[in-house]
C-alpha atoms as a printed R data frame, in Angstrom:
    type eleno elety resid chain resno       x       y       z
1   ATOM     1    CA   MET     A     1 -14.676  -2.733 -30.861
2   ATOM     2    CA   ARG     A     2 -15.542  -4.066 -34.297
3   ATOM     3    CA   THR     A     3 -12.004  -3.338 -35.473
4   ATOM     4    CA   ILE     A     4 -10.574  -5.381 -32.604
5   ATOM     5    CA   LEU     A     5 -13.017  -8.211 -33.272
6   ATOM     6    CA   PHE     A     6 -12.229  -8.271 -37.003
7   ATOM     7    CA   SER     A     7  -8.482  -8.125 -36.253
8   ATOM     8    CA   LEU     A     8  -8.797 -11.021 -33.838
9   ATOM     9    CA   ILE     A     9 -10.877 -13.117 -36.248
10  ATOM    10    CA   GLY     A    10  -8.615 -12.279 -39.181
11  ATOM    11    CA   GLY     A    11  -5.476 -13.080 -37.207
12  ATOM    12    CA   THR     A    12  -6.928 -16.386 -36.050
13  ATOM    13    CA   ALA     A    13  -7.954 -17.322 -39.592
14  ATOM    14    CA   LEU     A    14  -4.521 -16.379 -40.903
15  ATOM    15    CA   ALA     A    15  -2.805 -18.448 -38.207
16  ATOM    16    CA   ALA     A    16  -5.063 -21.434 -38.955
17  ATOM    17    CA   ALA     A    17  -4.307 -21.145 -42.678
18  ATOM    18    CA   ALA     A    18  -0.581 -20.995 -41.938
19  ATOM    19    CA   VAL     A    19  -0.772 -24.105 -39.766
20  ATOM    20    CA   ALA     A    20  -2.801 -25.946 -42.418
21  ATOM    21    CA   GLY     A    21  -0.298 -24.919 -45.079
22  ATOM    22    CA   LEU     A    22   2.591 -26.257 -43.015
23  ATOM    23    CA   ARG     A    23   0.809 -29.564 -42.529
24  ATOM    24    CA   LEU     A    24   0.159 -29.927 -46.244
25  ATOM    25    CA   ASN     A    25   3.807 -29.267 -47.092
26  ATOM    26    CA   SER     A    26   5.634 -32.090 -45.358
27  ATOM    27    CA   SER     A    27   9.186 -31.425 -46.543
28  ATOM    28    CA   ALA     A    28  11.923 -31.329 -43.903
29  ATOM    29    CA   SER     A    29  12.933 -27.796 -44.872
30  ATOM    30    CA   ALA     A    30   9.431 -26.482 -44.119
31  ATOM    31    CA   ALA     A    31   9.507 -28.115 -40.690
32  ATOM    32    CA   THR     A    32  12.937 -26.638 -39.973
33  ATOM    33    CA   GLU     A    33  11.787 -23.197 -41.071
34  ATOM    34    CA   ALA     A    34   8.655 -23.425 -38.886
35  ATOM    35    CA   ARG     A    35  10.758 -24.303 -35.833
36  ATOM    36    CA   SER     A    36  13.251 -21.505 -36.445
37  ATOM    37    CA   ASN     A    37  10.534 -18.898 -37.057
38  ATOM    38    CA   PRO     A    38   7.577 -19.719 -34.760
39  ATOM    39    CA   PRO     A    39   4.284 -17.812 -35.185
40  ATOM    40    CA   VAL     A    40   4.471 -16.575 -31.574
41  ATOM    41    CA   GLU     A    41   6.802 -14.509 -29.441
42  ATOM    42    CA   ARG     A    42   7.495 -16.024 -26.043
43  ATOM    43    CA   PHE     A    43   8.013 -14.131 -22.798
44  ATOM    44    CA   LEU     A    44   8.551 -15.050 -19.167
45  ATOM    45    CA   LEU     A    45   6.826 -12.988 -16.500
46  ATOM    46    CA   GLN     A    46   8.560 -12.684 -13.137
47  ATOM    47    CA   ALA     A    47   7.628 -10.661 -10.064
48  ATOM    48    CA   SER     A    48  10.413  -8.800  -8.282
49  ATOM    49    CA   GLY     A    49  11.991 -10.907  -5.541
50  ATOM    50    CA   ASP     A    50  10.205 -14.049  -6.693
51  ATOM    51    CA   GLU     A    51  11.964 -16.924  -8.429
52  ATOM    52    CA   GLN     A    52   8.721 -18.178  -9.941
53  ATOM    53    CA   THR     A    53   8.091 -17.338 -13.595
54  ATOM    54    CA   CYS     A    54   5.160 -17.964 -15.893
55  ATOM    55    CA   PRO     A    55   4.980 -18.072 -19.703
56  ATOM    56    CA   ILE     A    56   3.216 -15.604 -21.956
57  ATOM    57    CA   GLU     A    57   2.831 -16.148 -25.707
58  ATOM    58    CA   LYS     A    58   2.028 -13.296 -28.061
59  ATOM    59    CA   ALA     A    59   0.995 -13.829 -31.666
60  ATOM    60    CA   LYS     A    60   3.547 -12.307 -34.017
61  ATOM    61    CA   GLY     A    61   2.322  -9.301 -35.871
62  ATOM    62    CA   ASN     A    62   2.869  -5.633 -36.465
63  ATOM    63    CA   GLY     A    63  -0.591  -4.535 -35.411
64  ATOM    64    CA   ARG     A    64  -1.297  -2.336 -32.433
65  ATOM    65    CA   VAL     A    65  -3.577  -5.014 -30.905
66  ATOM    66    CA   THR     A    66  -2.399  -8.624 -30.814
67  ATOM    67    CA   PHE     A    67  -3.806 -11.782 -29.264
68  ATOM    68    CA   VAL     A    68  -1.934 -13.030 -26.191
69  ATOM    69    CA   MET     A    69  -2.109 -16.285 -24.222
70  ATOM    70    CA   ILE     A    70  -1.213 -16.046 -20.542
71  ATOM    71    CA   ALA     A    71  -0.636 -19.209 -18.522
72  ATOM    72    CA   PRO     A    72  -2.987 -19.830 -15.572
73  ATOM    73    CA   GLN     A    73  -0.040 -19.876 -13.132
74  ATOM    74    CA   CYS     A    74   0.457 -16.151 -13.862
75  ATOM    75    CA   ASP     A    75  -2.535 -15.588 -11.557
76  ATOM    76    CA   GLU     A    76  -0.181 -16.430  -8.672
77  ATOM    77    CA   LEU     A    77   1.889 -13.360  -9.582
78  ATOM    78    CA   LEU     A    78  -1.080 -11.078 -10.261
79  ATOM    79    CA   PRO     A    79  -4.599 -12.415  -9.592
80  ATOM    80    CA   GLY     A    80  -6.778 -12.520 -12.719
81  ATOM    81    CA   LEU     A    81  -3.919 -11.909 -15.164
82  ATOM    82    CA   SER     A    82  -4.607 -15.113 -17.124
83  ATOM    83    CA   LYS     A    83  -7.922 -13.589 -18.241
84  ATOM    84    CA   ALA     A    84  -6.060 -10.995 -20.336
85  ATOM    85    CA   HIS     A    85  -6.243 -11.875 -24.030
86  ATOM    86    CA   PHE     A    86  -5.060  -8.654 -25.680
87  ATOM    87    CA   TRP     A    87  -1.549  -7.186 -26.034
88  ATOM    88    CA   ILE     A    88  -1.968  -3.519 -26.923
89  ATOM    89    CA   GLU     A    89   1.024  -1.418 -27.968
90  ATOM    90    CA   ASN     A    90   0.472   2.256 -27.234
91  ATOM    91    CA   PRO     A    91   2.074   5.133 -29.193
92  ATOM    92    CA   ASP     A    92   4.170   6.075 -26.131
93  ATOM    93    CA   GLY     A    93   5.912   2.666 -26.214
94  ATOM    94    CA   THR     A    94   4.028   1.130 -23.306
95  ATOM    95    CA   VAL     A    95   2.349  -2.264 -23.585
96  ATOM    96    CA   MET     A    96  -1.009  -2.976 -22.002
97  ATOM    97    CA   LEU     A    97  -2.365  -6.451 -21.273
98  ATOM    98    CA   SER     A    98  -6.143  -6.374 -21.182
99  ATOM    99    CA   ALA     A    99  -9.015  -8.813 -20.737
100 ATOM   100    CA   ASP     A   100 -11.532  -6.713 -22.684
101 ATOM   101    CA   GLY     A   101  -9.283  -4.749 -25.060
102 ATOM   102    CA   ARG     A   102 -10.032  -1.457 -23.290
103 ATOM   103    CA   SER     A   103  -9.103  -1.486 -19.608
104 ATOM   104    CA   PRO     A   104  -5.610  -2.529 -18.522
105 ATOM   105    CA   SER     A   105  -4.883  -5.518 -16.312
106 ATOM   106    CA   VAL     A   106  -1.229  -4.453 -16.283
107 ATOM   107    CA   ILE     A   107   0.850  -1.845 -18.136
108 ATOM   108    CA   PHE     A   108   4.519  -2.370 -19.008
109 ATOM   109    CA   ALA     A   109   7.167   0.089 -20.172
110 ATOM   110    CA   GLN     A   110  10.328  -0.778 -22.085
111 ATOM   111    CA   ALA     A   111  13.209  -1.367 -19.690
112 ATOM   112    CA   ASP     A   112  16.966  -1.744 -19.619
113 ATOM   113    CA   GLY     A   113  18.224  -5.307 -19.425
114 ATOM   114    CA   VAL     A   114  14.780  -6.905 -19.780
115 ATOM   115    CA   ALA     A   115  12.103  -6.438 -22.386
116 ATOM   116    CA   TYR     A   116   9.538  -4.677 -20.158
117 ATOM   117    CA   GLU     A   117   8.864  -3.713 -16.525
118 ATOM   118    CA   SER     A   118   5.439  -3.097 -15.035
119 ATOM   119    CA   ILE     A   119   4.414   0.458 -14.241
120 ATOM   120    CA   LYS     A   120   0.800  -0.266 -13.297
121 ATOM   121    CA   PRO     A   121   0.048  -1.758 -10.884
122 ATOM   122    CA   ARG     A   122   3.086  -0.562  -8.961
123 ATOM   123    CA   MET     A   123   3.169  -3.702  -6.812
124 ATOM   124    CA   PRO     A   124   4.274  -6.297  -7.448
125 ATOM   125    CA   LEU     A   125   6.986  -4.991  -9.769
126 ATOM   126    CA   MET     A   126   7.029  -7.432 -12.683
127 ATOM   127    CA   SER     A   127   9.495  -8.039 -15.493
128 ATOM   128    CA   LEU     A   128   8.445  -9.369 -18.857
129 ATOM   129    CA   ILE     A   129  11.515 -11.050 -20.360
130 ATOM   130    CA   GLU     A   130  11.663 -12.041 -24.017
131 ATOM   131    CA   LYS     A   131  12.489 -15.718 -24.391
132 ATOM   132    CA   ASP     A   132  14.447 -16.968 -27.391
């Protein structure tokens, strides 16, 4: 638990330092670089058979546990999902979204054609699509 807490605090401090550094350097090239290489990865979550999507933003990083922000409207697809704050990449390639960093709210597996598809819970079947 301490490792997760220190990772979260360290990642937040690093992100804040990066933002402050970008603000101090006001050249046009720095702004262009920041737009072309954002500090987050963006995904759209969609339930099978539903046209509605909701955004999910994951902090970029190579760590096993990463901070994630899930839009409140995602609760319409899976109640309580917006309370998940952790993106956990497991050794088997699955991704777990979790509110407490231990128990899964939803588990995704890599899929063909989209980034990930939910495997738990089984219903509703959800796709997590990487957004450019």
